[in-house]
N, C-alpha and C positions, 0 to 999 in steps of 0.2 A: 876402673871405668874401663868402661867398653870401647872397642874403633868404634863402634857407628855413637855411643855417646859424643866420645872425644872432635868427630867431624862433627856434628851437630852444632856444639858448643861452637865451632871455631868457625860455623859458618853462618851460624847467630852475629858474632865478631864481628865478621867480616861484612855484614850487612849493615851494621849498628854505624861501621865506621865514618863513615865520609859526612854524614850527620854528626855525627861528631869532633868532626877534624873543622866542620863547618863553623860549628857554636865557638870553638876555639879561635877560631880566625877571626871574630866581630869582635869590634873592639868595646873596651866597659861601656863607654858612653851610651852606645844600646841600652844596656843594663837597666842604665842609672836613670835617662829618660822614660823609660817605662814603669820604674817601680817611683819614681816622680808625675803621674797620670794621674787623673782622678775621674770621675765621670760626676761633673756637677753642672747640670743644666738647667736655665733659670729661662721663668715664664717670660715670652716676648708678646710681639700682636698676635693676637688670637686670626686663626685663617677658618675660613670656612668651605666646607664641601660637602654634595650632592653624591648620596653612595647609592648608585640604580645597579640593580636584579633582574635581570631577564629569563624566564624560564617558559622553555617552549617546549611542549610533550611529543613528540617523536610520533603518539600513537592516541586514538583518541578510544574512551572510553573510560568507565570511573575509576577517579584516582585522586589522592589526596598528598599536597605539596607542604613542605615546612621551610620556611627561608628567615634565617636569622636576622635581627636588625639592630643596629646598633643598641649599647645601652646602659653603657659606662660614663660615670659621673666621677672623675677625678680630679684636681688642680691641674691637668694636663690633656684632659679631653671629657667635653659636652657633648648631651648626644639630647637631640631634640626631636619632633615628629617625626612618623613615618606616613608613609599613604599605598597603596597598593591599589591596582586597576588589572583587569582582564575581562574574563568570560567564566570565571569560576562561580558554582552557584551560590558556595559561602566563602565568607572570609571574614579572620578575627584575629585577633591578636592575645595571644597567650605568654604565660612569663613560667618558669622555670620555679617552682616553688623552693626548690633546693639553693640554685643559685644565682637564682634573679635573670636569667640570661631571657630575651625575650624573644618574640619569634610570631611571625604571621603564618599562619593555618588555612590553608585554599581547599576547599574538595570542589573537585568537578563531576558534572551526573554523565559525562562521556556524549555529549548530542555534537560538541565539537570539539577540535583540537583542543586542548588545555593551555590557554596561555597567562603567565603572570608578571607583572609588574612592579618591581617595589621600588620607592625611592625614602631613603631618609637622609638627615642633614643633620652634620657634625660637627661641632667646631674645635679646634686642637691650635 
């Protein structure tokens, strides 16, 4: 082993030593508690939230904006209606054919500063 390899190995060992010493100083009960923990959520009361996204583009001109909306339906979350408003020329709800993700696609003709507000109801 060359001298530079020996010094690199010694340096790496010295850098790791404080962390190793700290782990050795912790009581065994800390590790026992960690091993006994489990993630077991239980359903409770449902809460409803309104999620709102506001988009204002800084420049005027033709533009297209895509804003994702909640589309998850599981034991833990329900997605309800989504609505949108603004000065878009057209706006529609699209669904990704592969993943099922939903999003609002809004197009602007450039006559005014583009603005869009998308609101969605979610229950969790």
